[in-house]
ZALUMVEX-198563 format. One record per residue (C-alpha): x, y, z; residue number from 1. Coordinates in nm, 2 decimals. Each point is the difference from the previous one (the first is absolute). Layout:
BEGIN
<site px="X" py="Y" pz="Z" num="NUM"/>
...
# end
This chain:
BEGIN
<site px="0.69" py="0.33" pz="-0.78" num="1"/>
<site px="0.36" py="-0.01" pz="0.12" num="2"/>
<site px="0.19" py="0.02" pz="-0.33" num="3"/>
<site px="0.33" py="0.14" pz="0.14" num="4"/>
<site px="0.21" py="0.00" pz="0.31" num="5"/>
<site px="0.18" py="0.26" pz="0.20" num="6"/>
<site px="0.33" py="0.12" pz="-0.15" num="7"/>
<site px="-0.08" py="-0.10" pz="-0.36" num="8"/>
<site px="0.13" py="0.26" pz="-0.24" num="9"/>
<site px="-0.21" py="0.18" pz="-0.27" num="10"/>
<site px="0.17" py="-0.18" pz="-0.29" num="11"/>
<site px="-0.08" py="-0.34" pz="0.15" num="12"/>
<site px="-0.37" py="0.10" pz="0.03" num="13"/>
<site px="-0.04" py="0.10" pz="-0.36" num="14"/>
<site px="-0.18" py="-0.32" pz="-0.09" num="15"/>
<site px="-0.23" py="0.03" pz="0.30" num="16"/>
<site px="-0.09" py="0.36" pz="-0.10" num="17"/>
<site px="-0.08" py="-0.10" pz="-0.35" num="18"/>
<site px="-0.22" py="-0.28" pz="0.13" num="19"/>
<site px="-0.18" py="0.23" pz="0.24" num="20"/>
<site px="-0.05" py="0.29" pz="-0.25" num="21"/>
<site px="-0.11" py="-0.20" pz="-0.31" num="22"/>
<site px="-0.12" py="-0.35" pz="0.04" num="23"/>
<site px="-0.13" py="-0.17" pz="-0.31" num="24"/>
<site px="-0.29" py="-0.23" pz="0.02" num="25"/>
<site px="-0.05" py="-0.21" pz="-0.31" num="26"/>
<site px="-0.36" py="-0.02" pz="-0.11" num="27"/>
<site px="-0.15" py="-0.30" pz="-0.17" num="28"/>
<site px="-0.09" py="-0.02" pz="-0.36" num="29"/>
<site px="0.33" py="0.14" pz="-0.13" num="30"/>
<site px="-0.07" py="0.36" pz="0.12" num="31"/>
<site px="0.28" py="0.22" pz="0.09" num="32"/>
<site px="0.13" py="0.03" pz="0.36" num="33"/>
<site px="-0.16" py="0.25" pz="0.23" num="34"/>
<site px="0.23" py="0.23" pz="0.20" num="35"/>
<site px="-0.10" py="0.10" pz="0.35" num="36"/>
<site px="0.16" py="0.24" pz="0.24" num="37"/>
<site px="-0.03" py="0.06" pz="0.38" num="38"/>
<site px="0.00" py="0.37" pz="-0.07" num="39"/>
<site px="0.32" py="0.09" pz="0.18" num="40"/>
<site px="0.35" py="0.09" pz="-0.12" num="41"/>
<site px="0.32" py="-0.20" pz="0.04" num="42"/>
<site px="0.13" py="0.19" pz="0.29" num="43"/>
<site px="-0.32" py="-0.06" pz="0.19" num="44"/>
<site px="0.02" py="-0.37" pz="-0.09" num="45"/>
<site px="0.36" py="-0.02" pz="0.13" num="46"/>
<site px="-0.11" py="0.14" pz="0.33" num="47"/>
<site px="-0.31" py="-0.22" pz="0.03" num="48"/>
<site px="0.10" py="-0.34" pz="-0.15" num="49"/>
<site px="-0.05" py="-0.14" pz="0.35" num="50"/>
<site px="-0.36" py="0.12" pz="0.01" num="51"/>
<site px="-0.35" py="-0.10" pz="-0.10" num="52"/>
<site px="-0.22" py="0.15" pz="-0.28" num="53"/>
<site px="-0.38" py="-0.04" pz="-0.03" num="54"/>
<site px="-0.31" py="0.13" pz="-0.17" num="55"/>
<site px="-0.35" py="0.09" pz="0.09" num="56"/>
<site px="-0.30" py="-0.04" pz="-0.23" num="57"/>
<site px="-0.37" py="0.10" pz="-0.03" num="58"/>
<site px="-0.08" py="-0.21" pz="-0.31" num="59"/>
<site px="0.00" py="-0.36" pz="-0.09" num="60"/>
<site px="0.31" py="-0.14" pz="-0.17" num="61"/>
<site px="0.10" py="-0.34" pz="-0.12" num="62"/>
<site px="0.24" py="-0.26" pz="0.15" num="63"/>
<site px="0.22" py="0.07" pz="-0.30" num="64"/>
<site px="0.02" py="0.37" pz="0.11" num="65"/>
<site px="0.12" py="-0.10" pz="0.34" num="66"/>
<site px="0.24" py="-0.26" pz="-0.12" num="67"/>
<site px="0.16" py="0.26" pz="-0.22" num="68"/>
<site px="0.02" py="0.23" pz="0.31" num="69"/>
<site px="0.17" py="-0.27" pz="0.20" num="70"/>
<site px="0.26" py="-0.04" pz="-0.28" num="71"/>
<site px="0.05" py="0.38" pz="0.03" num="72"/>
<site px="0.09" py="-0.05" pz="0.37" num="73"/>
<site px="-0.33" py="0.11" pz="0.14" num="74"/>
<site px="-0.06" py="-0.19" pz="0.32" num="75"/>
<site px="-0.35" py="0.10" pz="0.13" num="76"/>
<site px="-0.33" py="0.15" pz="-0.13" num="77"/>
<site px="-0.28" py="0.16" pz="0.19" num="78"/>
<site px="-0.34" py="-0.03" pz="-0.16" num="79"/>
<site px="-0.31" py="0.21" pz="0.08" num="80"/>
<site px="-0.24" py="-0.20" pz="0.21" num="81"/>
<site px="-0.26" py="0.26" pz="0.10" num="82"/>
<site px="-0.10" py="0.31" pz="-0.20" num="83"/>
<site px="-0.05" py="0.36" pz="0.11" num="84"/>
<site px="-0.38" py="-0.02" pz="-0.03" num="85"/>
<site px="0.00" py="-0.26" pz="0.28" num="86"/>
<site px="-0.03" py="-0.32" pz="-0.19" num="87"/>
<site px="0.21" py="-0.30" pz="-0.10" num="88"/>
<site px="0.22" py="0.02" pz="-0.31" num="89"/>
<site px="-0.16" py="-0.27" pz="-0.21" num="90"/>
<site px="0.34" py="-0.08" pz="-0.16" num="91"/>
<site px="0.18" py="-0.04" pz="0.34" num="92"/>
<site px="-0.01" py="-0.38" pz="0.03" num="93"/>
<site px="0.12" py="-0.05" pz="-0.36" num="94"/>
<site px="0.26" py="0.27" pz="0.03" num="95"/>
<site px="0.15" py="-0.15" pz="0.32" num="96"/>
<site px="-0.02" py="-0.35" pz="-0.15" num="97"/>
<site px="0.19" py="0.11" pz="-0.31" num="98"/>
<site px="0.26" py="0.18" pz="0.21" num="99"/>
<site px="0.08" py="-0.31" pz="0.19" num="100"/>
<site px="-0.01" py="-0.22" pz="-0.31" num="101"/>
<site px="0.25" py="0.24" pz="-0.15" num="102"/>
<site px="0.24" py="-0.06" pz="0.29" num="103"/>
<site px="-0.04" py="0.32" pz="0.19" num="104"/>
<site px="-0.08" py="0.07" pz="0.36" num="105"/>
<site px="-0.36" py="0.14" pz="0.02" num="106"/>
<site px="-0.15" py="0.26" pz="0.23" num="107"/>
<site px="-0.33" py="0.19" pz="-0.04" num="108"/>
<site px="-0.12" py="0.35" pz="0.08" num="109"/>
<site px="-0.32" py="0.14" pz="0.12" num="110"/>
<site px="-0.13" py="0.35" pz="-0.10" num="111"/>
<site px="-0.27" py="0.04" pz="0.27" num="112"/>
<site px="-0.31" py="0.22" pz="-0.04" num="113"/>
<site px="-0.01" py="0.25" pz="0.29" num="114"/>
<site px="-0.38" py="0.02" pz="-0.02" num="115"/>
<site px="-0.05" py="-0.38" pz="0.07" num="116"/>
<site px="0.07" py="-0.20" pz="0.31" num="117"/>
<site px="0.36" py="-0.09" pz="0.03" num="118"/>
<site px="-0.04" py="-0.35" pz="0.16" num="119"/>
<site px="-0.27" py="-0.10" pz="-0.25" num="120"/>
<site px="0.23" py="0.09" pz="-0.29" num="121"/>
<site px="0.28" py="-0.21" pz="0.14" num="122"/>
<site px="-0.24" py="-0.29" pz="0.06" num="123"/>
<site px="-0.12" py="0.02" pz="-0.36" num="124"/>
<site px="0.36" py="0.01" pz="-0.14" num="125"/>
<site px="0.13" py="-0.29" pz="0.21" num="126"/>
<site px="-0.31" py="-0.21" pz="-0.07" num="127"/>
<site px="0.03" py="0.04" pz="-0.38" num="128"/>
<site px="0.38" py="-0.04" pz="-0.04" num="129"/>
<site px="0.15" py="-0.33" pz="0.12" num="130"/>
<site px="0.27" py="0.06" pz="0.26" num="131"/>
<site px="0.25" py="-0.23" pz="-0.17" num="132"/>
<site px="0.03" py="0.24" pz="-0.29" num="133"/>
<site px="0.17" py="0.28" pz="0.18" num="134"/>
<site px="0.22" py="0.09" pz="0.30" num="135"/>
<site px="-0.08" py="0.36" pz="0.10" num="136"/>
<site px="-0.30" py="0.23" pz="-0.04" num="137"/>
<site px="0.12" py="0.35" pz="-0.06" num="138"/>
<site px="-0.24" py="0.28" pz="0.09" num="139"/>
<site px="0.01" py="0.28" pz="-0.26" num="140"/>
<site px="-0.02" py="0.33" pz="0.18" num="141"/>
<site px="-0.04" py="0.28" pz="-0.25" num="142"/>
<site px="-0.27" py="0.22" pz="-0.15" num="143"/>
<site px="-0.30" py="-0.20" pz="-0.10" num="144"/>
<site px="-0.19" py="0.13" pz="-0.31" num="145"/>
<site px="-0.29" py="-0.24" pz="0.02" num="146"/>
<site px="-0.34" py="0.16" pz="0.09" num="147"/>
<site px="-0.08" py="-0.03" pz="0.37" num="148"/>
<site px="0.35" py="-0.14" pz="0.07" num="149"/>
<site px="0.22" py="0.30" pz="0.06" num="150"/>
<site px="0.20" py="0.06" pz="0.32" num="151"/>
<site px="-0.09" py="0.37" pz="-0.03" num="152"/>
<site px="-0.32" py="0.10" pz="0.19" num="153"/>
<site px="0.12" py="-0.20" pz="0.30" num="154"/>
<site px="0.21" py="0.14" pz="0.28" num="155"/>
<site px="0.36" py="-0.12" pz="0.05" num="156"/>
<site px="-0.07" py="-0.20" pz="0.32" num="157"/>
<site px="-0.29" py="-0.20" pz="-0.16" num="158"/>
<site px="0.22" py="-0.06" pz="-0.31" num="159"/>
<site px="0.27" py="-0.15" pz="0.23" num="160"/>
<site px="-0.27" py="-0.21" pz="0.18" num="161"/>
<site px="-0.12" py="-0.13" pz="-0.33" num="162"/>
<site px="0.36" py="-0.10" pz="-0.10" num="163"/>
<site px="0.06" py="-0.17" pz="0.33" num="164"/>
<site px="-0.32" py="-0.19" pz="-0.03" num="165"/>
<site px="0.11" py="-0.12" pz="-0.34" num="166"/>
<site px="0.34" py="-0.10" pz="0.13" num="167"/>
<site px="-0.15" py="-0.19" pz="0.29" num="168"/>
<site px="-0.26" py="-0.17" pz="-0.21" num="169"/>
<site px="0.28" py="-0.14" pz="-0.23" num="170"/>
<site px="0.20" py="-0.11" pz="0.30" num="171"/>
<site px="-0.31" py="-0.17" pz="0.15" num="172"/>
<site px="-0.02" py="-0.21" pz="-0.32" num="173"/>
<site px="0.35" py="-0.12" pz="0.07" num="174"/>
<site px="0.14" py="0.19" pz="-0.30" num="175"/>
<site px="0.32" py="0.21" pz="-0.02" num="176"/>
<site px="-0.07" py="0.36" pz="-0.05" num="177"/>
<site px="0.20" py="0.30" pz="-0.14" num="178"/>
<site px="-0.08" py="0.36" pz="-0.10" num="179"/>
<site px="0.06" py="0.17" pz="-0.33" num="180"/>
<site px="0.02" py="0.38" pz="0.04" num="181"/>
<site px="0.21" py="0.31" pz="-0.08" num="182"/>
<site px="0.09" py="0.26" pz="0.25" num="183"/>
<site px="-0.20" py="0.26" pz="-0.19" num="184"/>
<site px="-0.32" py="-0.22" pz="0.00" num="185"/>
<site px="0.05" py="-0.08" pz="0.36" num="186"/>
<site px="0.00" py="0.37" pz="0.10" num="187"/>
<site px="-0.30" py="0.07" pz="-0.22" num="188"/>
<site px="-0.22" py="-0.28" pz="0.13" num="189"/>
<site px="0.10" py="0.00" pz="0.37" num="190"/>
<site px="0.07" py="0.37" pz="0.05" num="191"/>
<site px="0.37" py="-0.01" pz="0.06" num="192"/>
<site px="0.31" py="-0.21" pz="-0.09" num="193"/>
<site px="0.02" py="-0.11" pz="0.36" num="194"/>
<site px="-0.36" py="-0.10" pz="0.05" num="195"/>
<site px="-0.14" py="-0.35" pz="0.04" num="196"/>
<site px="0.34" py="-0.13" pz="0.11" num="197"/>
<site px="-0.17" py="-0.31" pz="0.14" num="198"/>
<site px="-0.04" py="-0.13" pz="-0.35" num="199"/>
<site px="0.37" py="-0.04" pz="-0.04" num="200"/>
<site px="0.04" py="-0.23" pz="0.31" num="201"/>
<site px="0.14" py="-0.33" pz="-0.14" num="202"/>
<site px="-0.15" py="0.08" pz="-0.34" num="203"/>
<site px="0.23" py="0.01" pz="-0.31" num="204"/>
<site px="-0.01" py="0.31" pz="-0.22" num="205"/>
<site px="-0.01" py="0.00" pz="-0.38" num="206"/>
<site px="0.05" py="0.36" pz="-0.11" num="207"/>
<site px="-0.02" py="0.17" pz="-0.34" num="208"/>
<site px="0.25" py="0.25" pz="-0.14" num="209"/>
<site px="0.04" py="0.00" pz="-0.38" num="210"/>
<site px="0.36" py="0.10" pz="-0.03" num="211"/>
<site px="0.11" py="-0.31" pz="-0.20" num="212"/>
<site px="0.25" py="-0.07" pz="0.27" num="213"/>
<site px="-0.01" py="-0.34" pz="0.17" num="214"/>
<site px="0.13" py="0.13" pz="0.34" num="215"/>
<site px="-0.14" py="0.11" pz="0.33" num="216"/>
<site px="0.24" py="0.30" pz="0.01" num="217"/>
<site px="-0.30" py="0.23" pz="-0.08" num="218"/>
<site px="-0.22" py="-0.12" pz="0.29" num="219"/>
<site px="-0.12" py="0.25" pz="0.26" num="220"/>
<site px="-0.16" py="-0.14" pz="0.31" num="221"/>
<site px="-0.37" py="0.03" pz="0.06" num="222"/>
<site px="-0.26" py="-0.14" pz="0.25" num="223"/>
<site px="0.23" py="-0.23" pz="0.20" num="224"/>
<site px="0.20" py="-0.15" pz="-0.29" num="225"/>
<site px="0.37" py="0.07" pz="0.02" num="226"/>
<site px="0.07" py="-0.23" pz="-0.29" num="227"/>
<site px="-0.21" py="-0.15" pz="-0.28" num="228"/>
<site px="-0.02" py="-0.36" pz="-0.12" num="229"/>
<site px="-0.07" py="0.06" pz="-0.38" num="230"/>
<site px="0.03" py="0.29" pz="-0.23" num="231"/>
<site px="-0.22" py="0.06" pz="-0.31" num="232"/>
<site px="0.26" py="0.19" pz="-0.20" num="233"/>
<site px="-0.17" py="0.02" pz="-0.34" num="234"/>
<site px="-0.36" py="0.04" pz="-0.10" num="235"/>
<site px="-0.18" py="-0.14" pz="-0.30" num="236"/>
<site px="0.24" py="-0.16" pz="-0.24" num="237"/>
<site px="0.01" py="-0.30" pz="-0.24" num="238"/>
<site px="0.18" py="-0.32" pz="0.08" num="239"/>
<site px="-0.04" py="-0.33" pz="-0.19" num="240"/>
<site px="-0.31" py="0.13" pz="-0.17" num="241"/>
<site px="-0.17" py="0.09" pz="0.33" num="242"/>
<site px="-0.08" py="0.34" pz="0.16" num="243"/>
<site px="0.17" py="0.01" pz="0.34" num="244"/>
<site px="0.14" py="0.22" pz="0.27" num="245"/>
<site px="0.36" py="-0.08" pz="0.10" num="246"/>
<site px="0.10" py="-0.08" pz="0.36" num="247"/>
<site px="0.32" py="-0.08" pz="0.19" num="248"/>
<site px="0.13" py="-0.11" pz="0.34" num="249"/>
<site px="0.34" py="-0.08" pz="0.14" num="250"/>
# end
């Protein structure tokens, strides 16, 4: 999504900004055009025209939804593959299929159940979702509300061991792995912001901070991450008729 080049003035970017902010997708059957927005202002877009926007989803949406997103300069989508109760998302395969058919890069995320065996959950997920449908499995590290699946009730060291078992099980399947977490959640689950630093070794970080700003300028280091790979900058919002979270990376 490299719409502009270095040294281009604001006036010459006016058309690009209009295209980024409000991109019309004509519907069939003579219906009116639907306007979609990336959820950022023009100054933010000027700063980040060189960069990449994406979404993550936990529901099933159509190929048309994702085609619309592509036309709105969304490049990637991350679909839930494994639910917080420790079982496969039954829509995962169709979600990933639709993402790819809509022209977007597809990843998937796993919300592991702390009360179940880590390796068994990875085995289950990888077995049920064809590997050609996604590139990276992102492990969702945050408070788990499902009965019997909470990180609380376990000590910090065993929580770290569980996470590392999950990471290593994904690697053993020959899959790329990343971690989704916020600094706050990390400190809550592992006892301190610096704990479980081994999880950051060679593993990309996707962090959450809902400030509606596609920039890493707000990032504060935790575990061993000095820099993140992706930012989730906006929570639940509507895009192309779909409920999504908004993401960004340089």
